[in-house]
N, C-alpha and C positions, 0 to 999 in steps of 0.2 A: 531605618539605618542600613546604608548599603552593604552587602557582603563584601569581605576582603577578597582581593584577587589571589588567585593560585595558579601559577603556570602548570599544565598538564604533564608536564615532565618532571614535576616536584611534588608529587602527591603522597609520596611514600610516609610521610609524617602523619597522614591523615588515617583514621580508622577505616576499614575496607568499607563500611557502609555509606562514607561520604565521598567515595572517589569517582571520577567520571562514568566508568562504565557501570558503576552501580545506580547512578542518576539516570543514565540511559536506559536501564533495564525498569526503573521505577515508573519513567514516563512511558517505556513501551507497556507497560502494565495499565496505565491510565487510560491512554487511548483507545483501547479495545474495550474497557468497561462501557464507555460511551458508544462508541461506533459499532461494537459487535452487539449491543443491544438493540441499538437502531436497526441494524441488518436483521437481526433474528426476527424481530418483530414486524418490519415493515410490510413483508407482501401479505401475510394475514390482515394487518391493520388495513393497509389501502384497499384490499377486497372487502374485508367484513364492515369496515367503517367508513369508507368513501368510495366505495363500488368502482374502483379502477379497473380498466381493461390493459391490453398490452400496449396500445398507443399511450396511454395516461402514464403508464410505467416509465416508458421510454423519455417522455418528456419530463418527469420528475427526475430522471436520472441525468439530463441532460444540466438541469438547475443546480443539480449537486456538483457536477463538473466544471461549471463555470469558474468557480474559485480556483480550482485546479490549473484551468487554463491561463488564470490571472496571476499564477504564482510567480511571474518575473517582478511584480511589484514588490515582493520581498526585498529586492536589491535596493530600492529607494527606501523602504521603512528601516532598513539597517544603518541608513546614514543617521537616523535619531535614536536608534535603540539597537540594544545588544541581541545577539542570536539567542542567548540564554533566557533572557527575559521574554523575549516574542514566544519562544518554545513555551514558556508559562502561560503567558496570557492567551496563546491559542488553545491551549488544552482547556483553560477556563471557559472560554467560547464554545467549544466543542461540547462540553460539559452541560452548559447552560442551554444551548440549541437543542441537545436532546432530551433534557429534562421536560420543556414545554411542549415537545413534540404531540403527545396524547392529549393536549388541550385544544389541538385544532385539526380534526378529523374532516378536512375537505380539500378539495383540490388547492385552491390558493392558499389556504392555512399550512398545508404540507410544503408547497413551494417556499414559502417565507421560511419556516423553522428549518428545513433541509438547507436552504441557502447559509443561515447563520451557522448551522452547526458544520456546513462544508467549508466554510471560510476557516473555522477553528481547525478543522481534520487535516485540510491541504497544507494551511501555512504550518502546522506543527509537522507534518510529514516531509515538508521542505526543509525546515530547519534541522529536524532530526537527522535527515541524511546529511547535511552538510557538517553536523557535530560529530556523527560517528566517524567521518573521513577525516576530521582534523584531531580528534581527540585520541582515536585509536591508531596505533603503530602499524604500519603496512604488513610487517610480517606476522602480525597476530591478528589482523583485521578479520580474515573470513571466519575463525573459530569465535571470536569475540562477538561478531554481529549474528552470528549462528545462535549463540546463547542469548543475545538480546532478543532474536525473533522468537527464541522458545520461551522466554518470559512473556513477551506479548502473547503469545499462545496460551500460557498458564492463565494470564488474566481473562482471556477469553472463555478459557475453560471453566473458572470461577462462576463467571457471567452466566453461562448456559447452564450450569450445575443448578444455580440458584433460580433461573427463570423456569427450568423443569419444575422443580420442588415448589416455587410461587405459584405456578399456574394450575399445577394438579392438585396439590394439597392445602394451598391457602386461597385460591380463586381470586386472586389480584387483578386488576383491570390494567388495560394498556398504560393507563396515566401513571399509575403507582409505580410501575416497572421502569417508565421512562425518567420518571423524577428521581427513583433512586439511583439508577445507573449515572445520570447525569451528573448529579449532586457528587457521587463518589469520585468521578472522574476530576471535578473541579477542586474537590478537597484533596486529593493527592497532589494536584498541580500545585496548589498553596502550600502544602507540607513541603515540597521540593524548593520552592521560592524561599522559605524560611530556612530549611535546615541545612542546604549545600552552599559552600562557597561559590564564587564568581570564578569559573575556569577561563584561564587565557591559554589560547591555542598558540602554538609556536610560530605562525606565520600570520600577518595582518592579512585580511581578506579583502580582494578588490572590492570596491563599493559601486560597482558599474556593470552593465550588461555585458557578459562576455559570450562570444560565439567564435570560435576558432575552428579553421578548416581540418586541422588535424585530429579534432574530435568528431569527425563526421561519422564514423561507425558506430560510435556511443549514440550518437543523436538517431541514427537509424533504427539501432536496437530497442531504444527507448520508445519511438515512434510507433513502430510495428507492435511492440509488448503491449503499449497502451490500447490500441485498437483492440487486439486480440483479448486482453484482459477484460476490457469492458463488455464485450460480448458476453462474457462468461458471469461477471458480477452482475449484471442486469437480468440476464435471462436464465441462467441455471436455476438459481432458487426460485424465481417467478414459476418456472415449468414445474418445480416440485409442487407448488400449491395449486396452480390453474390445471394442470395434466392429472397429477396423481392424488389431488385434494388433500395433501399433509395438514395437518393441524398445528397449532403453534407449538406444542409440546414436541411433536413429531420433527417438525423443521428445527426446533432447537437440539433435540437429542441428536440429530444429523451432525448439526455444527458442534456440538459436545464431542462426538467422536472425532470430527474432523481435527479439532484442536489438540485433541489428545495425540494424534498421529503427527501433526505439525510440531507440537512440543518435543516429541521424542525424535523426530527426524531432522529437524532444523540444526541442532548442534553437529549430527553426523554430516549434513550437508555442508556446513562450514569447514569441516575437516576434510571433506571430499573437494572441496575447491582449493583448498590450501594443498594437498597432495596433488591434485591431476592438473590443476591450473584452470582459467576462466575457461578457454576454448572449450575443454571437453566437457567441463560441467554444463555448459551453454547447449552444447549438442546433445547431451542426454536429456536436458530439459525440453528441448524443442521435439526431439522425436517422441518422448513421452506425451507431450500436448497435443501433436498430431495425431497420436492414436486416441487420446482421451476426445478430442473434438470430432473425429471421425465417428466414433462410436456413440457419442451424443446425438449426432445427425442420424444414426442408425435406429434410436429409439423412436423417432418419429417416422421414418420411413418403413420400420420392421414392427414396430410396436412392441419392443423389448420392455423388460419390468422395471418397475421402480427400485429393485435393488441394485440394477445395473448402474441405474441413474445416481443413486446414493454413493456406490464404491466409485464411480468415475468423479464426483464432486470431491471426495476425500483426496483422490489420486492428484486431483489438479492442483489442491492446495499445498500437499507434500512436494509436487514437481516446482511448485512456486517458490519454495525455500532455496530452490538453486540460482534463483534471480538475484541472490546475494553477489553472484559473479558479476552483475551489471556494475555495482557499487565499487567492488575491488578492482575491476577492469579499468575503471575510470580513475580511481585513486592512484593506479600504477603508471597512467599515461599522462597525469594531469600536472599543470603547475599548482604547488601547494595553495598558491593565493587565488586560485580558481574554484576551490571547493563550494563556497557558498554561493557566488553569482551562477555557477555552473548548475548547480542543484535546484535553483530556481527556474533557469532556463529549461533545464530537462524535465521538470514537472510541467511546463507550458507546453513541451513539444509532445510529451505523454498524454496529455489531455486535449491536443487538438482533434483526435479521433473520438474521444471522450464525449466532447460536446456536439461534434457533428453527426455521430452514428446512432445514438440509440433511438431518435425520433424516428427516423427513416427504416431502421431495422425494426422498430414497434411495428411500422406498417408491414413490413415484410413478414413479420411474426404472424400478422393476422391471416395472411395469406397461406404460407409455408413455413411453420416454425421450424423444421429441420434444415431449412436453407440457411438459417441463421448460423446455426453450428457448422454447417459444411464451409461457410466464409471463413469462419475461426480457424478451420483447419487449414484452409489456404493460406493465412496470414502465417500459420506456423510454418507451414514450407518456405515461405519467405524469411523469417527467421532463422530457421536452419541454414539456408544459404548464406546469411550474413555471419553465423558463427564460424562458418568455415573460414572468414577473412580475420578472425581474432588470433594474434600470434601465442603461441605456447608461452613465452616469456614477455608480455607486453610490457612497455616502458616508453618514456618520451623519446621520441624518435623511431619507435618500433610500436606504433600504434595499430597496424594492419599489414596483413600480408600483401593486400592489393597496392602496388607501386604505380603511381602515375608517372608520365614521363618526367625526367628531371627538369626540363624546362618550365614543367606545370607546379612542380612540388613547392609548398608552402615554407616559409622561414620557420625555424623552431618555435617561435614564438606565437605562430598564428593558429 
């Protein structure tokens, strides 16, 4: 029986646990139950069970990112399915793909299971971003998204605590942990499907591809950020295992500390963005990331210690909390009907580099790992330059400080 529709502006009669922000928090917890487990075990799993090298891990991450590159297909899926339902189904697919990962410890087995879980993860993240921007009012969005990020970090925190306990005290296998985490994610998605009403956003979303010239700065920030982020996601944890020989419980312990830091920092990051504005927050993020990646490169060139590497790993994730400013910047400049299609397009733009970079960077890694992080530092410099074009008070008609000649300016709707 379909759930009744409830406008997001008229939810005061609902108990707090059945309101949109609570649903967003629950889904934010469900996703990392599967994805964070997959990431926490991946590098040890592929090295110990599948004998991967740097090139293999790069190719695997290309496969993982292809569904993100194809996120624009969400626009057409939404012609036949509501966003909220697609979010639930994506989480279930993410959970099931993660659950079976441990059963296929080979290159091609991991390529298939990774692709399945990645479709669920990337389509959920696309819809999740769209729902956040539609359901949360602009004046409170940075703080609310900060709380949602903190909820996701709490979910990851629980995962890593359980992995450390299970691995050291119970001696569980990779397969058992993958099954437990994947089924937990799917179960939460099923609960949300049953327990929450169908929320109606105030503006009907465009059901077609949207590319507007006036959003160019947002697209550029997303593209460069995707390239820089991909380098970190693929190679920073792999370095911990390959160079410093960290074991499963040690890698998981690092991630545990990492998510405690993010859980505490993310709400503060949201308040900081709300107080200082997106432009200042993005500049702070990129200066911090430039420092992090420069020091990461130095680990290889100067043979610094594992403790510095772990501290930089945590610092990067804390800085990434400031990327909330990407979402709220777009929320302020966009036509409200563009939220869903632009979230899909933005994920595709974000994943252009994610699909093309890991394999060639895997080859570069074999020759000079430090150069990979030096490239990430260069990309942080480009992002910092773009951040200086973000206005202090962005809005439709004031999307960027760079002004083209009047004859070349786009119309407001373009």
